[in-house]
LOKE-25630 format. One record per residue: residue in one letter; z, y, x of N, C-alpha, C in turn. Coordinates in steps of 0.1 Angstrom, whole numbers, plus 2048, in hexadecimal, padded with zeros to 3 digits. Layout:
<pts>
aZYXZYXZYX
...
</pts>
This chain:
<pts>
m7FE7F480B8008008017FE80B80A
i7F88178057F682380E80382C80C
h80A83181781483881580F84780D
p81884A8028148547FB810861801
t81586680E81287081480186F81B
l7FE86381C7EF8608217E586081A
r7E785E80C7DC85B8027D2867802
p7D58728057C887C8077BF876811
c7C587281C7BE8708287B6863826
f7B585C81C7AF8528177A485480D
y7A885D8037A285F7FB79586D7FD
l79787180578E87C80B781874811
p78586B81A77A86781F77185E814
l77785A80D76F84F8017688587F8
a76E8677F776486F7F075B8727F6
l75A87780274E87C80974687280C
l74786580B73E85980D73685A803
g73985D7F673085B7EB7258687ED
t7268717F67198797F7711875803
a71586C80C70D86C8166FE861815
t6F586681D6EA86481B6E285E829
s6E38638336DC86083E6E485F84D
q6DC85F8596E285A8666ED865869
a6F886287070486A8746FE870882
a70487C88270188588E70F884898
p70D8858A371A8848AE72488E8A9
i7308878A973B8918A574089C8AF
q7448A78AA7488B18B07508BA8A8
l7608B98AC7678C28A67658D08AD
p7688DB8A87678E98AE76D8E98BB
t77B8E58BA7858E78C877C8E18D3
q7768D38CF76F8CB8DB7638D28DD
t75C8DA8D67508DD8DA7518EA8E1
v7598F28DE75C8FF8E675F8F98F4
l7698F28F576F8EC9037658E2908
g7588E090274C8DB90B74E8C9908
a7508C58FE7528B78FA7468B48F4
s7398B68FB72A8B48F77218B2901
d7178AD8FF70D8AC9097048B8909
d70B8C190F7038D090F7018D591D
t6FB8E091F6F88E592C7018F2931
h70B8F29297168FC92B7228F6935
e7218EA93872D8E293E7308E994C
l7248EF9527288F495E72F90095E
t73190A95573891395274791294C
l74990794675890494176190794D
p76C90E948777910953783907950
l77F8FA9527888EE9547858E195B
a78D8DA9617868CE9647838C495C
r7778C09597718B49517698AC95A
s76C8A095576589095A75F88A94D
t75588894F74B88194574687294A
l74986794374585A94673C85893B
f72F85393E728850937725840936
l72E83992D72F82B92D72382092B
d71982792270D82091F70282092C
q70782A9376FD82994370582394E
q70F81B94A715812956713804954
p7107FC95E70E7EF95E71B7E5956
a7167DC95071F7D49487287CB952
t72F7CF95C7377C79667457C6964
s74B7CA9587587CB95475D7C594A
l7687C294976E7B793C76B7C1931
g76C7D092F76A7D79247747D991C
a7817D492178C7D59177967DD919
n7977E49267A17EC92B79D7FD92F
l7A180792A79D81292C79F81793B
s7A680F9447AA81195179C80C95A
e7938059547887FE95977E80C95D
s77D81695477882195577D82E95C
l78882F95878F83C95C79483B969
q79483197179982F97F78F839989
r78383C98377B84998B77C855989
v78885997F78986897D79286C986
p79087898D79A87D9987A588498E
g7B28859927BC88998D7C387F983
l7BC87697F7C186A9757C485E979
l7D08579777D484C97C7D5842970
a7CA83A9707C882E9647CA82196A
l7D68199657DA80E96E7DA801965
n7D47F89677D77EB9617E57E5963
r7ED7E49597FB7E095E7FA7D095E
q7F07CA95A7F07BB95A7F97B794E
n7FB7BE9448067BC9388007C392C
y7F87BA9257F67C19197FF7C490F
a80C7C19118167C69078197D2909
q8167D991281B7E591780E7F1918
d8017EA9197F47F29187F17F7927
v7E67FE9297E28039377EB810937
q7EF8169447F981F9487EE82A94C
i7F28379457E78419487F184C94D
s7ED8549567F586395A7EA86A95F
s7EC87695C7E18839607EA88F967
r7E688F9747EC89997C7FC89897D
g80288997A80F88797B81588796A
f80E88D96281388C95581187C94E
g81A87894A81A86A94281F85E94C
a82186395A82585996483185095F
r839856958847851953846847949
a83C84793F83983F936839830937
q84282993084681A93483B815928
f83681B92282E81391782581E913
g81881B91080F82390880C83090F
v80A83A90C80584591480C85390E
r81185C91B81886691981187191C
g81187F91880C88B9207FD88C920
v7F888191D7E788291C7E487D90E
r7DD8899087D88858F97CB87D8F9
l7CB8748F07C086B8EE7B986C8E2
l7AC86E8E17A08718D47998658D4
q7928628C878785D8C877F8628BD
d7728668C076A86E8B37708788AD
g7788818B478188A8AE78E8848A7
i79187A8A679E87389E7A68708AA
p7B48758A67BD8738B17C18648B1
l7C285E8BE7C98508C37D78538C6
t7DA85F8C87EA8668CB7F28698C0
m7FB8608BD8048658B080B8758B4
p80C87C8A68118888A881E88A8AE
d8248828B38338828BD82E8828CA
g81F87E8CE81B8808DD8198718E2
q81B8668DB81B8588E280B8548DD
g80584F8E67F784C8E77F483E8E8
q7EA8358E27E58288E47DA8268EA
p7D98268F77CA8228FB7C38178F9
g7CA80D8F37C58018F17BC8028E7
l7BD80F8DB7B680F8D17A98158D4
f7A48188E179681F8DF78C8128E1
d7818178D777880C8D676D80D8E1
l7728058EB76A8078F975F8008F7
d75C7F68EB74F7EF8EA7437F78E4
n7498048E073E80A8DA73F81B8DE
l74581C8EA74682A8ED73A82C8F8
y7328378F872883990272D84890A
r73984E90873C85591074C85890F
i75385A91B76085F91876386C923
e76987491C76B88292477B884925
v77E88993378A88C93778B89A939
l7948A19327958B19367A58B293B
r7A68BA9477B18BB94E7B28CB94E
g7BD8CE9507C18DE9547C68E4948
p7C58F594B7CC8FC93F7C98FB932
l7BA8FA9317B68FB9257B58EE91A
s7BB8E59247BB8D79187C98DA911
s7D18E39137DB8E690A7D88EB8FB
l7CD8EE8FA7C78F28EC7C88E68E5
y7C78DA8EA7C68CE8E07D38CC8DC
g7DF8D08DE7EC8CF8D77F78C88E3
n7FD8BF8DF8088B98E18058B08EF
a8008B68FC7FF8AF9068008B9911
s8028B491C8038BE9297FA8B8934
g7F68AC9327ED8A893F7E08A793D
g7DA8A79317CB8A792E7C98A0920
i7BB8A091F7B68999157AD88C91A
i7AE8839117A387691279C875906
q7918779067898758F777D86D8F9
g7798638F176F85C8F176685F8E7
f75A85B8E874F85E8DE7458518DC
s74684E8CF73C8438CB7308438CD
s72883A8CC71A83B8CD7168368BD
e70883A8BA7058368AD6FE8278B0
g6FF8218A46F68138A46E68158AB
s6DF80D8AF6D180F8B36CA80F8A9
y6BD8158A96B781689C6B080A896
f6AB7FF8A06A67F389C6B57E989B
p6B57E18906C27D788F6C37D089F
t6D07D18A36D07CB8B26DD7C48B1
l6DF7B68B66EB7AE8B56ED7A88C5
e6FA7AE8C86FE7AA8D570A7A28D8
n70B7998E17177938E47187938F4
r7277978F672979A903735791907
s73478B90F74277D91274477E921
a75177B92575477C932760772933
v76076B94176C763943772767951
g77D76495578376A95F790763964
s79676896F7A27649757AE761969
d7B775896A7C57579617C0755954
g7B774C9527B37499437AB75793B
l7A775F9417A276C93A796766930
w79576D92778876991E788776915
r77C77891577878490A769782907
s7687868F975E7848F475A78E8E8
r7507968E774A79F8DD74079F8D5
f74079F8C97337A18C17327B08BE
k7247B58BF7227C38BC7157C38B3
y7147CB8AA7097CC8A27057DC89C
g6FA7DF89F6F47EB89D6E57EF897
a6E87F888D6D87F88866DA80587F
q6CE80C87C6CB8138706C380F865
h6CE81085A6C880884C6C6814844
g6BA81B8426B782583B6BD83383F
d6C78368366CD84283B6DA83E842
l6DF8318446EA82E8496E9829856
n6F282F8606F482986D6FF82286E
v6FF81687370980C875709807884
a71780888871E8018927267F9892
a72A7EE8967357E88937377DA89F
n7447D78A27457CF8AB7547C78A7
l7537BC8AC7607B38AB7627AC8B8
s76F7AC8BE7707A48CA77F79F8CC
r77D7948D578B78E8D878D78D8E7
l79978F8E979F78D8F77A97838F8
e7A97799007B37709057B6771913
t7C376F9187C776C9257D4768925
d7D77609327E27599357EB76493D
g7E476D9417E977994A7ED773959
y7EF77D9627ED77A96E7FD777972
r80577C96C81377896D81876E95F
d82376796482975D95982C76994E
h82D760941831765936828772933
s81B76F93381577B92F809777927
d80976D91E7FE7689147FB77490B
t7EE7759097E87819027DD77D8F9
r7DC7808EB7D07808E57CE78E8DD
r7C37948DE7C17A18D87B579F8CF
d7B47A18C57A87A58BC7A77B08B7
m7997B68B77967C28B478B7C58AC
a7887CD8A277D7D089977A7E0897
n76E7E289876E7F089975F7F488E
l75F7FE88875280287E75180E881
r74281388073C821880734822879
l73582A86C72A82C86172583A863
g71983D86471684C86570985085B
w70C85D85770086084F6FE86F854
d6F18738526ED8818516EA884845
i6F488B83B6F388E8306E689682B
d6E38A18346D88A88316D68B083F
d6CD8BA8416C88C084C6D68C7852
a6DF8CB8486EA8D384C6F98CD84F
s6FA8BF84A7088BA8487098AB84D
s7118A6851712897853720894852
l72188585372E87E85172F873859
t73A87086073B86486774885D863
l74B85085F75484985D757840868
l76483C86C76983487677582C874
f77181E87577E81687178280D87C
n78C80C88179380588C79D7FD886
a79F7EE88E7AA7E78887AD7DE898
l7B97DD8997BE7D48A67CA7CC8A0
d7C97BE8A47D17B38A27D77AB8AF
q7E37AF8B37E77A88C17F57A28BE
p7F37968BA80078F8B680978B8C3
d81378B8C481D7848CD81A7838DC
t81778F8E08127938EE8207928F7
q81E78890082B78690982C791912
d83B79691483B7A091F84479992D
p83D79B93584679694284D79D948
l84E7AA9448567B39498587B8958
g85A7C195C8597C596A8627BD974
l85F7BC9818667B698A86D7C0995
t8797B99998807C09A18797BD9B0
a87F7C39B987B7C49C687C7B49CC
a8887AD9C988A7A29CD8847979C4
a8807989B88797909B386A78F9B7
l86579C9B885779D9BF8557979CA
d85D7979D485E78F9E085D7819DE
a86477B9D586776E9D28587689CD
d85876D9C38487689BB8447739B2
r83A7799B68337869AF82D7829A1
q82C77699E82677499282F76D98A
q83A76F98A845768982849774979
a84F77096D855778964861778966
v86A78296487878196687F77A95C
a88B77696089576C959895770949
q89877D94789A78293988F784930
a882782939877782930877773929
e87B76993087975D92A88575A923
l89075E92689B75C91D89B76490F
f89876F9118957759018887768FC
d87E77090186F76D8FD86C77B8F8
t86A7849038677919008577918FE
r8547988F38457978EE8447A58E4
k8397A78E28347B18D98297AB8CE
s82A7AF8C481D7AF8BA81B7BB8B2
i80D7BF8B280A7C98AE7FE7C78A3
r7FE7D089A7F07CF88E7F07DF88C
h7E47E388D7E07F188B7D27F2886
q7D27F987A7C57FB8737C380C870
q7B88108737B78208717AB82286C
l7AA82C86379B83085A79C840860
g79284686378D85286477E859862
a77F86585E77286A85A77187685F
n76587B86376288986775488B860
y75889A85A74B8A08527488AC858
q73C8B285B7398BC85F72B8C2856
r72D8D28577228D78517218E7855
r7128E885770F8F585C70D8FC851
l71290884F70F91384470591B847
a70192483D6F592B83E6F3935849
n6FF93984D70194485770593D865
d70193086770492A872712926875
d71A92B86B72A92586C72891786C
e73390E8747328FF8727428FD870
i7428F586474F8F085E7508E0862
t75C8DD86675F8CE86876B8CC861
v76B8BF85B7768BC85377A8AD859
m7858AA85F78889E86479589A85C
v79388C8577A28868547A3875859
y7AF87385A7B086685C7BE85F858
g7C18528597CC84C8557CF83F85B
g7D983A8597DA82A85D7E982585E
e7E981A8617F58148647F980B86F
r80380B8768068048808137FD87F
d8137F08808207E687F8207E088E
v82F7E18928327DE8A283F7D689F
q83F7CA8A584A7C28A884D7C18B5
q8587C28BD85A7C08CB8687B98CE
f8687AF8D58737A88D88757AF8E6
l8827B58E98887B98F788E7B18FE
a8937B390A89A7AC9148AA7AA914
f8B17AC9068BD7AB9058C07A88F6
t8CC7A58F58CF7A28E68CF7AF8DE
g8D57B98DF8D77C48DB8DF7C38CD
n8EC7BD8D08F67BB8C59027C18C6
s9017CD8D090E7D68D190B7E08C5
l9177E78C491A7EC8B990C7FA8B6
y90A8018C090180C8BE8F38088C8
s8EF7FA8C98E47F88D28D77F78CB
g8D87F58BE8CF7F78B58C47EA8B4
g8CA7E18BA8C07D28BB8BA7D38C8
g8B57C38C98AC7C08D389F7BC8CE
v89E7BD8C28907B98BB88D7C78B2
i8817CE8B587E7DA8AF8717D78A6
e8727DD8998687DB8908657EA88B
l85A7ED88E8547FA8888497F887E
d8497FF8708417FF86983A80F866
r82F81286C82A81F86D820822865
r81F82C85E81483285681084085C
f80384185D80184F8657F385485E
g7F18628617E586885C7E3876860
g7DB87B85D7D988A8617CA88F85E
s7CA89E8607BC8A28597BB8B2866
e7AF8B48647AD8C086B7A08C7867
l7A08D48637968DD85F7948E786A
g7878E586F7828EE8797778F6876
w77590387B76990D878765911885
q75791388875191889274691F890
r74492C89973B93489773493A8A5
d72993A8A67249428B071D9528AC
t72495C8B371F9688AD7209728B9
e72497F8B672598B8BC7319928BC
l7389958C574599F8C57439AA8D0
f7459B68CC7439C38D87389C08E0
n72C9BC8D971F9B88DD71E9AE8E7
l7269A58E67279998F072598E8EA
p71E9848EE71E9758E772B96E8E7
v7309688DC73D9618DC73B9558D4
t74094C8D774493F8CE7549408C9
l75593F8BF76393F8B876592F8B1
a76E92C8B177691F8AD7849218A5
a78891E89A79291D89679791188D
g7A290D88A7A39028837B5901881
l7B58F88747C48F28727C78E5871
s7CF8DF8777D08D08787DE8CC874
w7DF8C186C7EA8BC8667ED8AC86A
d7F78A78717F8899876807896870
y80688886C812883869816874869
q82087286D82786487383385F869
g83285686483D84F85E840841861
e84C84086684F83286B85D82D869
g85D82386286A81B86086D81186C
r87A81487387E80D87E88980787C
k8887F887C8927ED87D8967E688A
g8A37E688D8A77DE8978AF7D2893
f8AD7C889B8B37BA8998B97B68A4
v8C47AE8A48C77A68B18BE79D8B5
n8BC79A8C18B37918C88BA7848CE
q8B877A8C38C076F8C78B67678CF
f8B676B8DB8AE7638E78A075E8E0
g89976A8DA8897658D48897668C6
r8947658C08947658B389A7728AB
k8967768A289C7828998AA780893
g8B17888968BF7868908C378F888
n8D17918858D779D87D8D17AD881
l8D07B48738CA7BF8758D37C887F
q8D07D18868D77DD88D8D57E9889
r8C97ED8858C47FA8838BB7FB877
d8BA8058708B18068648B1816861
e8A481B8648A182986289482B860
f89083885888383B85888284B85E
n87684986887685687186885A86E
r86686986E85B87086985B87B873
v84B87D87984988787F83A88E879
e83C89D8788318A487182C8AE87A
s8208AF87C81D8BA8878118C287F
r8158D287D80A8D887A8088E4886
e7F88E58857F38EB88F7E98F588B
a7E89028937DC9088917D690D89E
y7C990E8A07C39138AD7BA91E8AA
l7B89278B47AC9328B57A792F8C5
i79892F8C679292E8D47869388D6
s78693E8DD77A9418DD7739418EF
t7659438EE75E9418FA75494F8FB
w759959903751964903747964910
q73A96890D73096991873097A91E
l73997A92873B98B92C730991932
a72898893A71E98D941713981945
p70998294970397894B709969954
r71297095D716963965727965962
w72C96B95A73A96B95773C964948
s74695C94774A95793B758957939
l75E95A92D76E95992C76F95291E
t77994791F77E93D91678E941913
a79294390A79E9479067A19438F9
g7AF93C8F67B39388E97C19368EA
a7C79308DE7D492D8DC7D69238D4
r7E091B8D47E39118CA7F29118C4
y7F69128BA8049148B38079068AF
s8129008B38168F28AF8228F58A8
k8258EB89D8338EA8988368DB895
v83D8D689B8428C589C84F8C2895
k8508BC88E85B8B98878608AB887
f86D8A888A87089988C87B89887E
d87A88D87788588C86E88987C86E
s89887A86E89C86C86C8A4869863
d8A285F8598AB85C84E8B084E853
d8BF84D8548C68438578C883A84B
s8C782E84D8C98268428D3819844
y8DA81C8528E18108568EE816857
f8F881184F90581A84F90F80E855
t90C8038579157F985C91E7FC865
d91A80487092080C87C92A817879
g92881C86B93182586592D83386A
q91F83486D91B84086E90D844868
d90B8518648FF85385F8F885C868
d8EB8578718E885C87B8DA863877
s8D886886B8CD8718668CB87C86C
g8C288286E8BF88F8758B1896875
s8AE8A187A8A38A787D8A38B0886
v8968B388F8958BC8978888C1898
r8848CF89B8778D589A8758DB8A6
y8678DB8AA8628E28B68598EA8B3
d8588F88B884D9008B68479058C3
q8399058C483590A8D38299108D0
t82591C8D68189218D781191D8E5
s80691A8E58019188F27F491F8F5
p7F69288FC7E99318FE7E292E90C
a7D593090D7CE92B91A7C293691B
l7BF9379287B694192B7AC93B938
g79F93D93779793894278C943943
l78894395177D94C95577694495E
s76794595B75C93D963752948968
y74E94597374394F97B738945981
q72D94697A72193B98171B94398A
w72193F9977199449A470A9449A4
t7089379A26F79369A56F492A997
p6EA9299956E391E9876EB91398B
e6F09109996F490199B70490099D
i70B90D9A171990F9A471F91999C
s72B91299773491A98E74191A996
l74A92899375892899976092B98B
y76D92798A77392997E78392A983
g78992F97779B93297A79F93196D
a7AA92B9697B192995F7C192795D
i7C692E9547D492D9517D992A943
g7E59239427E791E9347F791A933
k7FA91992980891192680490791D
g80D8FB91F80C8EE91A81D8EB917
f81C8DD90B8298DC90B8268CC907
e8318C49058348B69048418B48FD
t83F8B08F084B8AB8E985089D8ED
p85B8998EA85E88B8EC8588848E1
t8568778E285186D8DA85D8698D1
f85B8628C686685C8BF86C8538C7
q86584C8CF86A8408D68758458E1
e8718528E587A8578EE88885D8EA
l8858638DF88F8668D489985B8CF
a8938508D28998468C78A78428CD
y8AD8438D88B883E8DC8BF8498E6
r8CE8478E48D68518EC8DC8478F7
p8E084E9058E784490D8F3840906
s8FC8458FF90683D8F79058438E7
g90A83A8DF90A83B8D18FF83A8C9
s8FC83E8BD8F183A8B68E98468B2
g8DF8448AC8D78508A78CD8538B0
l8C485D8AD8BA8648B68C086D8C0
n8B986D8C98BD8778D58B98868D3
f8BC88D8C98B88988C58B98A58D0
d8C38A28DA8C58AB8E48B88AD8EE
l8AF8A48EC8A28A38F789A8AD8F0
q8958B68FA88C8C28F887F8BF8FD
p8748C58F88668C58FE8658C890D
s85C8C591485A8CC92084D8D491F
k84F8E09258448EC92583F8ED934
a8328EE9348298F193F8238FE941
d82490494E81B90E95181090995A
n80390B9577F890495E7EE90E964
a7EA90C96F7E09179767D790D97D
e7C991097F7BF9089857B3911988
v7AE90D9947A391299879990A99A
g78B90C99A78490099D7759049A0
f76C8FC9A37608FD9A97568F09A5
k74B8F49A07438E999C7368EE9A1
l72E8E19A571D8E19AA7198D59A4
r70D8D999D7028D19996F78D199B
r6F28C69A26E68C89A96DE8BA9A5
a6D28B99A56CA8AA9A26CF8A09A5
q6D389F9B46D88939BB6E98939BF
t6EC8A09BB6FD8A29BE7058AC9B5
q7118A49B17198AA9A87288AA9AF
v72C8B69AF73C8B89B67428BE9AD
d7508BB9AC7598C29A67678C39AD
v76D8D09AF7788D19B47838D89AC
a7908D69AC7988DD9A47A68DE9AB
l7AB8E99AE7B78EC9B27C38F09A9
f7CD8EB9A57D68EC9997E58ED99F
y7EB8F59967FA8F79977FF8F998A
t80B8EF98A8128EC97B8218EE97E
r8268F69778338F797583E8F3969
v8458E79698498E295D8588E495C
d85C8EB9508688ED94D86D8E2943
d87A8DC9448818D093C8788C493A
e8728BF94786B8B594B8728A8944
i86B8A093A87389593587288993F
v87E88494288087A94B88786C943
t88786194C88C85694889C85994B
g8A68589408B28599448BA84C947
e8C784C9438CE8419478CC83393C
p8CB8299408C98209338D781E92C
q8D381B91E8DC81C9148E8811917
l8F58169118FF80C914900802910
n9007F59188FF7E89158F27E3910
t8E67E99158DB7E69148D47E8921
d8C57E39218BE7E992D8B57F0924
r8B57F691B8AE8019148AD80E91A
s8A181491D8A08209248A582C918
t8A883691D8AB8449158A784D91C
y8A385991789B86591D8A587391E
a8A187A9298AA88392B8A188F92F
n8A589D93089C8AA9348A28AC944
a89A8AB94E89C8B195989B8BF95B
g89D8C796789E8D696688F8DA967
k8888DA97387D8E09758738D697F
s8688D797E85D8CF9878528D498B
t8498D299583F8D99988348CF99C
r8288D099881E8C899C8118D29A2
q80C8CD9AC8028D69B37F88CB9BA
g7EB8CF9B87E48C49C07D48CA9C0
i7CC8C39C57BD8C49C47B68B59C0
e7AC8B99B87A38AE9B57958B09B8
l78F8A49BC7818A49C177A8999BF
s76D89E9BA7668929B67578939BB
i75188B9BF74288E9C67398829C2
q7308859BA72587B9B97178809BE
q7138739C57078789CE6FD86B9CD
q6EF8729C86E58669CB6DF8659D9
l6E285A9DF6E08599EF6D18569F0
s6CA84E9E86BC84A9E66B68489D9
n6AB8439DA6A88409CA6AF8349C4
s6B682A9CE6BC8209C96CB8209CC
l6D08279D46DE8299DC6E78369D5
s6F08329D06F78409CD70883D9CF
g7108489D271E8479D67248509CD
y7318509CE73B8549C37498539C7
l7518629CA75D8629D076586C9C6
a7728669C477B86E9BC78886E9C5
y7908789C879987B9CF7A38849C9
t7B18819CA7BB8899C47C888B9CF
w7CA8989D07D889A9DA7DE8A09CE
l7EE89B9CE7F889E9C480389C9C7
d8088AC9C78178AC9CF8218AF9C1
a8278A59BD82E8A89B18408A79B2
r8468AF9B08558AF9B385F8B49AA
f86A8AF9A98748B69A38798C49AA
d8798CF9A38808DB9A98908DC9A6
r8928D899A8A08D99978A38CD98D
y8AD8C39918AE8B898A8B98B198F
q8C48B29858CE8A99888D089F97C
s8D38929848D188797D8DF885974
s8DF87A96C8EC8789648F887396B
t8F486F97890086998090387698A
g8FE88398890388C9918FA88D99C
d8F088799E8E88879AA8DF8949AB
d8DE89A9B38D48A79B88C98A09BB
l8BD89F9B18B089A9B78A48A49B7
a8AB8B39BB8A18BB9BB8998B99C9
g88A8BA9CA8848B79D587C8A89D5
n8838A19CC87F8939CB86F8949C5
r86888A9CA8598869C385C8829B7
l8528859AB85288099F84E8709A0
p85486699985185899C845857995
g83E84A99A83184699482684C998
v82985B9A081D8619A381C85F9B2
p80C85B9B78098589C38038679CB
r80586C9D68028789DA7F38789DF
h7ED86C9E07E186D9E27DD8609DD
s7D18639D57C88579CC7B985B9D0
l7B284E9D17A484D9D579C8449CD
y7928469C978783C9C577C8409C9
a7738379CF7698369D576082A9D0
e75182C9CF7468239CA73A8269D1
l73481B9D772681C9DB71E8119D5
a7148169CD70C8109C26FE80D9C8
w6F98029C56EC7FE9C96E37F89C0
q6D78009BB6D07FA9B16C27F99B3
p6BC7F19BB6AF7EF9BF6A47EE9B5
t6A87E89AA69D7E59A06A37EA993
d69D7EC9896A47F197A6AB7E6976
g6AA7DA9796B37D09746C17CC97B
f6BF7CB9896CB7C898F6D37D5996
s6E07D49946E77DC99C6F47D699F
t6F87DD9AB7047D79B470D7E29B8
a71B7E29BA7257EE9C072F7E69C5
l7337ED9CF7427EE9D574A7F99D1
e7567F49CD7607FF9CA76D7FE9D1
m7738099D377F8089DA7878139D3
q79580D9D079F8169CA7AA8169D4
s7B18229D67BD8219DF7C782C9D7
l7D68299DB7DF8319D67E98319E1
s7EE83C9E47FA83D9F080783A9EA
q81283C9EE8208399EB82183F9DE
r8298359D783083A9C983C8369C5
y8458429C585383D9C38558389B3
a85F82F9B28628289A986B82E99F
n8728379A287F83C99A88284B9A0
d88B85399688A86199C8928629A8
t89B85A9AE8A385B9B88998579C7
n88D8539C588484F9CE88B8479D7
s89283E9D28988319DA8928269DB
a8878249D287E8189D187081C9CF
d8688169D68588199D585180F9D5
a8428119D48388099D382E80C9E0
p82C8079EB82580B9F581880D9F1
g8118159F980181A9F77F880A9F9
y7ED80C9F57E28039F57D48079F3
a7CA7FE9F77BE8029F67B77F49F0
a7B07F39E57AC7E69E079B7E79DD
f7957DB9E17867DF9E17817D39D6
n7787DA9CE7717D09C57627D19C6
w75D7C49C174B7C39C17497C29B1
r73D7C69B07357C29A37287C29A3
a7237BA99B7137B899B70F7B498B
s7047B69896FD7B697D6EF7B497E
y6E97AE9726DA7AD9736D67AB966
r6CB7B69616C87B69546B87B2953
q6B57AB94C6A87A694A6A67A793A
q6977AD9376927AE9286897A0928
l68C79B91D68378E91867F79290B
g67679690A6707998F86787A08F3
h67E79B8E868A7A08DF69879F8E7
w6967978F06A37938F66A679B903
q6B579E9056B77A39126C579D917
l6C37999236CD7929296D4799935
e6DF79A9356E77A19426F3799945
p6F378E9516FD789957704792961
f71279196571879996B723791971
a72779697B73579198273C79D989
r74979B98C74F7A399675C79D99D
i7617A39A876A79F9AB7737A99B1
d77E7A69AF78A7B19AD7937AF9BA
n7977B99C27A07B69CC7997AE9D6
l78F7AF9DD7867A79E878E7A29F1
t7977AC9F87A07A5A027AC7A09FF
d7AF79C9F27BA7949EE7C67999F2
r7C77A89F17D37AF9F57E07AF9E9
e7EA7AD9EC7F57AD9E47FB7BB9E5
y7FB7C39D67FF7CF9D88067D39C8
i80C7DB9C58117DE9B78077E89AF
g8027E29A57FA7E799C7FF7F6994
s8097F29918117FB9888217FD987
l82780698583580998683B809978
i84780597685180896A85981496F
v85681F96B85D82B97386C82996C
n87682B97688582997488A81B96A
g88181296C884807963890800964
a8957FB95A8A27F49588A57EA962
g8B17EA9688B57DF9738AA7DF97F
t8A47EA98289D7EE98B8917E498A
r88E7E197F8807D897F8747E197E
y8717E69888677EF9898597EB98B
y8557E099084A7DC9958427D398D
e8347D798A82B7D098481E7CE98D
p81E7C09938167BE99D8077BD99C
a7FE7BD9A37EF7BD9A07EB7B09A4
p7E07A999E7DC79E9A27D879B9B1
e7D87919B97D078F9C27C078E9C0
r7B87899C97AA7889C67A67819B9
n79F7879AD79C7829A178E78599E
w78977C99677A77C99277877C985
l76B782980766783972758780974
l754779969748773966743775957
g73977B95573477D94772477E945
v72277E938711781936712786929
a70979392770679A9196FA795914
v6F87909096EC78C9046EB7958F7
q6DD79B8F76D97A68EB6CD79F8E4
y6CB7A38D76BE79F8D16BC7AC8C7
r6AF7B08C96AA7BB8C06A07BA8B8
w6A27BC8AA6967BA8A468F7C78A0
q6817C78A56787D28A466C7CD8A5
</pts>
């Protein structure tokens, strides 16, 4: 049954569907268009760091199941496969989000204009429809704050339309550790209706013990051009991931003894997570007679989670060792855009209103060594976000352009406690208000070179998961405050036929940095607190070079110095000057690709990270490493058929290294090791009717 608050989110798309008559145009919300989220010629003059990955131009040599496969080549961004599907990919941008022990924090996720980040700021990268994305854009810098509750940047995916002629494709792969994935994809133009749909299943035993996973996904995109001035796109996504085992992080001693083991608590309490997620969204666009463009976006869905943690949770205020979340969510955005003149200067204006809602029933039960026991917590939590934005891009002179904007956000958290056995009513609410202004100036030095500078303010609210527990006692931790960031950036861009260069220098000062606090009393559950101040400064560099007709090279390098300026821990230790945990000082991705013919391609990849600290005290760390990977594929057309076998070997030198860290992990269980040398073999088979 649809939650009453969400009914308009479902009824409006269905009402709009009744008017649709032809193929859909690419989805562009006004905010995204002004900030360059389109295949346009103005990217060179945008005053922000922007990386664009065209997935349809990349050989099919990866599993296609994890966002980290593509994002590892983006400077400033850390996208790590945790080898743990119970906790998803770990993503941080310029240090924001590195503390996240699951999901994504500090980086906003969107697909086709529809948020994959909840209004409290928690994002789910596993929801991206990677099988149908043709483009991923990553925005970093001060102007990304115009998207709302995120300080690190934006990751947005854009789906491709189905092919004109009916096309059916299967792509299957097998690999190390019992890995298997198969995907069926269909696309076609049926009269006025464009269809793109896919189904996939992934199964793996996992690199470590107690890591069995099965993940099923279904995605559907329907598009129409209603007439010459309007279009509509409808998207549906579903995920089913039952009983995904969680091996937990390893201590240093356990890592030395057996890097593939699961800790004893994982087996004892049968730690695991089950997820069911369904989401429906619609985008409607119309160009008016005066060339104004109106956009209406609505979405809604439900997400059910059951998670077994590594403790009983039977003490008075612990809230249980089995967590059940029953979430209903939805939202809408109304946007307007106009190209006009003000003060005799060409200007693009965009404005909009957005509303997002998340209602979640949270229950906690005793974990009776892998079985659900007595009720320990029962509450209903709501978060509602209301936002308004205004953005303008001015052409001040033939070579000068100015982008300025502001976004006002009001985020309210409410909790209704229904568990009174502990003798307390822990109901309560808190509201956060923030205005995020940003300003950027770009100078096009030559037709191929531009320089820019930008400043802005960003903010990041706590998520409900971070508010959920106090170090002692029960109820939400309403003392936790949002972090606020002052951002500055200057950059250089070069675009030539054979060469593309991007350089960005950035500085960020954060007040009330949200950090992992002390574990909850009598449990291993993390709580969160505000540190004093922190600073991030660094350089991002990317170079793409066509070396010859068949040989190309790519390099992405980041130097990042991220430190606490003022921070006294809960134990009274002065941590000022310490490095932010989980953030490497140096990161490098390099690639040399060879494509001697239209069908065959191969490449050598290298990814390197320097030392990363595992906790705020900097007393534990993961050493730096460099890992090399190889890939190859061969595409052949045989009439209506297309075959593409592919292979890859990761970690060619069979090096032992730490893939990801659980920052400030309970019980010093910080380490999530990466596999030694591992392989993947697969084939894509396509048939097209024409």
